[in-house]
N, C-alpha and C positions, 0 to 999 in steps of 0.2 A: 419327315428326315427319310432317306431313302435309303432303299437296303437291298443286296443283290440278291437275298437269300434271309427273309424277315425271323422265320423259325429256327433255322439254326443260328442266325446272332443274336437273339432275345434269348434263347434257349435259358430257362431259369436255373442256378449254377447250380444247385444240387443235383439236377438231371446231369449237367456239363462232368458234373464230376465221378456220375454213375457211369456214366458213359464213358471218360477217361478209362477207369478203371478199366472195366470189359476190355476196353480198343488196348491197354497197355498189357493184360494178361494174352492179351492172342495174337499182340506183338511179339512179348519176349518169347511163345513156344514157335512163333517163327523165326525170329533170328537163332535161337537154339540150336538149327538144323544147319547155322555157318559152323566151321570146326574151330575156328579160333574163335568166336564170343562160346563153342559150348566148351569148349577146356578152359576157357576162363574162371565162368559160371561151376563147373564143377569141384575147380580148385578151390570154389569158396563153399562148398557144399551147396550149392545153388540147383534146384529143378524147376520148370516152369510151374508145376501147380505150387510151388511154397508162395507165390503171390495169389494172397486171397484179397486184403484189404488193401487202402491206401498207405498203410503204415509200412506194410511188408514191400513197397515198392524201394525201399531205403536200404533192403538186401539186394540190391542188384547193384553190381560192382559199377562206378561210373565207365566212362567210356573217354578218351583224349583224343588230341588229333596225333597224335605219337603214334598211335593205333592204327587210323587209315595210311598215314605215311608208308607203318613199316611194312602194311599189309598191299602195298601199290601194288600191279590197278584195283585184282579186281576179288583179292583176299576176305576182304569183308562182302562181298555178294549174299546175300539169305533167300534172294529168287529166285527163276531160272534165267541163265545169261539167254537162253532162246529167245526171254519175253523183255530181252534189253531193246528200249528204239532211242536212245541219246544218253550221252557221255558229257558233263562238265567237270572243268578241275580249275584249280588255282595255278597260276604263273610257273611256281615252283622256284623262284628266287632265289628264296631261301634255303632251299633243301629239295627233297622230292615234293610234285605236288601233292595238293590234297583231292582226289577226285572223289566222283559222285555217278552210279547208274541208274536210269530213269528207265521206268515201264511206264507204257500207255497210261497207267491208271497213275501213278505217279504224277506225269504230268497233266492229267487231268485234274486233279489235288491241288498243285500248286498253281493252276492256272484261274481255279477257284476262286483259292486263299487270295490272289494276288486280285481276282476283280470282285472281290469284297473289297479290300481296299481301296479301292479306286472309286468304289461306288460312296464310301464312308467319310472320305478326303472329298465328295463334292461332282466327282467326274460324271459325266451324260455322255448320251448318244452324239449328240449337237457337236461336242468339241472335237478340236482339232489338233494333235499330239504331236511334238517335233520328238521320239525317243531318243535321246541321246547318249542311253548307257552303251558301252561299247558293246557288241555283238561277238559269238566266238566262243572262246573253251568258257569264258568269264557267267556267271548266270545271270548276273543284271541284264543284260539286254531282252534274253530271251523270256527271263522270268517278267519283264514287266511287258513284255511286247505281248505274247498270249494273253497276260492278264487284261490287258487294255483293250482288246481286239473281243477278250470274250464279253466285256462291258457293250461293245460294237462301238466304240469310237473310232476315228479318222485318223490313222496310224501314219506319220510319215518318218518311217528307219531311217535316219540317219547319221544313227552312231555317233560315236565321240568324237572330236575334233572336226576343222573344217570348218574355223569359227565364221568367217566372212559369210560362206556359204548358210551355216544355222542364221545369221539375222534375214540375208535376202531371203531365204525360205518362208520367216517369219514376217517380214511385210507381204511376203506375194500371195501367202495363202491364208494368213489372217490367224495364225496359229492363236491356239487360248491356253497349250497345256505345254510345259518344257519337264522335259525329267533328263536326267544326269544327276553327276555328282555332287553333292554342296560346292567342293573347289573349282567345280566347271561353271558352274551357274555364278558364282561370283564373279569370274573370271568374264563369263559373257555381260555381265551388268559393268565392269571395267570396259572393254570394248566399248561398250555401247556410249559410254559418258566418252571417250576420245571420238567416235566416231559423230556425234553431236545428234545421237537420235533417241529422242522424248520418248522411255517406256509406254508415256499414258497416252501419249498422244498418238504418235506414230506403231506402237504395239498393240497387241490385246490381248496379251500372257494375263490367267488370273489363276492358274494354279501351277504350282512347281512340285515334282515328287522327284525326292532328291533323297539316295541312299548310296551304299558303297562305305561312306566313310561317315565318322562320328558332324554332328551339327551341332554347335554351340546355340545359346537362343542369344547371341551376339549375332552370330554369322545369318540364324534365320533371319533376324530383325535387319541387316543388312541388302540379303537379299531381297526380301520382299518391296525394299524402298528400291530398289536398284533396277529392277525386274518389272516394279509397275503391278506385281499380284493384288495386293491387299485395295490401293487404287479402281482396279477392276473385279474388287467383290470379293476376291478368292484370299489366296495365301499360300506361306510354302507347307507341305507334308513331307515329314522326317519319316523316312522308310529304313527297316532293322533288319537284316537278313545275314546269312552263314552258308556258304559252299554244304556245309554238315549235314544241312537241314533242308537241303534241297535248295538253299540261294535266296532271295528277297522273301518274307513271310510275312511282315506285320509293318505296320504303318498310321498313321494318326489319322484322325477323323476331322471334318470339320469343326469341332472343338479345339482342335490343338492340344489334348491335356494326355499326352503319351501315347503310343504308340501299340492297338489292340491286335493280340497276341491268338489267332483261332485256337483256343482251348480245345476244340471236337479235332482237329488234326496233332495238336503239337500236347505237351506237357509241361511245364515249368514248374521247377523248383529254384528256390534262392540260398544256398548255404555257404558258412563264412570257409574261403576258400583255406583255412590252415586245419580248422577240426574237422571240416565238411561236415558240421552241424546247421539245421536249416537255423536261418538267421530269426531275429523276431520280426512279429509285421511291423512294414513300414522302416525297417532299416536294411540299410545296402548290403549287395552280398553278392558272389558269383551268380550268375546265371547257368543253371543246368535246363538241359530242351532236349524233351524225346519225342523220336518222332513217332505220330500213334499210325498213320493212313498209310506209309509208303510199301509197296514191296520189292522194289527191287535190292536197297541198301540203306534200310531203317536203321538208324542209329539209337541208343535208347541210353539215359542218361549221360548226355554229353558233355560233358563243361569246357564252356565257351571261351572263358578266361575273360567275359565283359564283367565288369560291376555296375549293375545298375539297382535300380528302385522300380520296384512291383507295386503297384495298386488293385487292385481285386475288386474294388468295391465298382457298382453300375456305371458306367459313363451317361454325362449327361446325353446324351445321344440315344441313349436306351440300349447298346450292346454290352453287353454281361460280361465279355471275356475280357480278362486279366490285359493289365495296361503295363507297357515298361515307361515309367515317366520321366526314369532320370537314368543319361548315360553317364555314367564316372569314370570313364579310360578304360581299358584293357588291363588285367594283369599283366600282361607281357608287353604292354606299352611303359608299364613304370619305370623310371631313370633311378637306378641309386645311386645318389651324389653325394660324398663327403658324408655316407650316412644315413641321410636324407631322402626319403621318396620322393617324386617329381612325375608328374604327368602332362603330357606335352596339353591336356585340355584345360588345365589350372591356368598354363602362360596365356592360351588364348583369349581364356575368360577374363582377365585381368587388360589385353590388351585391347579388347574389340567393347572396352567399355567407354575408352576416348574416342571421339569421332575423328581426330586428329590425324586418328593410327590406320592405315589400310589393312586387310584382310590377310596381305602376303607377309610373311613372317617366316621365320625357321631359327630354331633356337641350335645352338652352337655348344658343346661339351667337349672340353680338351680337357689335358694332364698334364701339369706344367711343373715339375721337381718333386711329383707325387701328388700334389694340389688339383681335385678338382676343381674346373673353372666353370661357371654358363653362361651366357654371354647371347643376349636376345637380339636378332638381325629385323627388321621394321622397318615398312616404307610409310612416307607419309601419305595422306590424301592431296591429291593435288591443290594450291594455294593455302594449305596448312601452315600457319606461327607456330612452329617449335622453337623454342630456345634450351640452354644449358639449364635452368630452373625446371622444364615440365620432365626434360631425362632426367632429371635428379628427383622429383617427386612419383617417377613411373620406377626407377629401381628402386627405390623407398617401398612404395606400393608392391612389389612383386615380394622385393622380401619380406613383408608382412604375412603376404597370401601362401608363399611357398617356405618359408622358413631358413630359407638359405641367400644367401647374396648373388646375385642378377645385373648383370651389367647390361646395356638397355643400344645398340649403336643403331642410328637411324642414318637407313640404305636412301641411295639416288633412286627415285621412281622408274622403276621399270627394270630395275638393277637384281630381283630376286626370282628364284623360278616361278611358273607359273604352272597351274596342272589341269590337264584335259579330264584326267580318268580320278585317282584315290591320289591325296597329295600327302608327299613326303615331308612332314616339317622338321626331323631332329638328323643333324649331324653330326656323329659321334666320333670324334679325335681322338679317342682316349685309346692307349696301347694296350 
C-alpha cells in the first residue's frame, strides 16, 4: 500500500484526537480575531480559553452558509489580507456567492490533502491525467490540479467540455486517469458508445477521480463499465468537498469503502439536524466540519447540510482517519411533496437498479389544483425492451421506496439534458 505521508496517514487515533484538540483551540483563538465571530462568541458567553477538552468543543456556536453570504466578500477573514494569494467562490446563481480567501499556507495544505487522496486512490507518477473539472472560480479544477502535480503525475488540463477533444486526447496520449463530475464521466461513456470506441481496446483509462456532486453506487458501476476503469485494473474514486472548507478534500482509497477525511486538518462531527445533539455511532446525521489548518478564512463547526454516515474504524488500507461511508442527500435538496420527504438520490437509486434505464433522468414536481404530483422522466438505454408492464412495475417500486406515488415517462434517447458540470435533476414547477 502506497502513502504520500505514511506517518500522518496512519497516526494512531488517540494521537489524532489530541492533535485535533490542540489545533482546534489554536484555531479558535485565531478566528476570535474576526469581528463577526468574536461578537457571536461573546453573545454566547464564549472565550477562547473556555475550550479545554473535546467535550468543550460543543460550546462553540455552529457556522452556516448564511454567515458567509451575509459577510461577503471578506467579512469572515481571520488572517491578514496582505497574505491572501487566491480567491475562489461559488457561482452565486441562487443568491450571493460563497467565497473563500486562501493564503500560501492554505493552498499548500489543500494540495497536501488532495495529493494524499490521489495516492490513496492508486495514482502514481507514471499516470497521464486528463483533468476535466472546470478551472476558474470553482474550487474543483485547481484543487485537483495542484494535488495531481504534487504527486508528480502528468496533467493535461483540459477543463470541462469539448467532449470530442477529450476523446481525441485520450487516444493520442494514452490517458490513464480521468477527472470530472460523475455526470460528465457518464456522458463521456455515452458518447463512446455512439462513436463505437471500445474503452477496453481503444483506451487505457484505469482510474477515475470524480467529484462535485454525489455519485450513487449504481452510477459508479455504470461509469466503471463504460470507461473501462475496472477492466484496466483500477476503478472510480468518489471525491467529497465543499467551498467553505477550501474545496475538494476527501476521497476513496483503493478499497472504495468511504472517503477519507484527513483528521489532522479537519475535525468532523455528526449531529441530529433538529436537536443538534451528536448522533449515536453508526447512525446517519448532518456533517459538521471544522477547518483546523487554514490561515485565511478558517470556518469552525460548519454545518454542511449533508446527511452522511461516518466510519471511524481503521480502514483496510491502514489509514486511521474517519471515512464518509454513505451520502444520503443534502438537507436542502429534500423535497417536501404532499407531506412526504423525497430526496433525488432515492429516485436515482431505484432507477439505476434497472439495466434497461440510462442515467439520464429528471424529476418533475408539479402542483395541480393544490395537489402535488411527481413525474420521473427517464431515457432507456439503446435497444432496451420496455413495455407498459415494465413502467407499471417501476412506478410501484418507486412508490414502495419513496412512499409517494410517482408517474414514470420513458423519453426518447437524447431528449433529456446532458451535463458537463454538476447535474440538475429536479424541475420544480410548483407555484
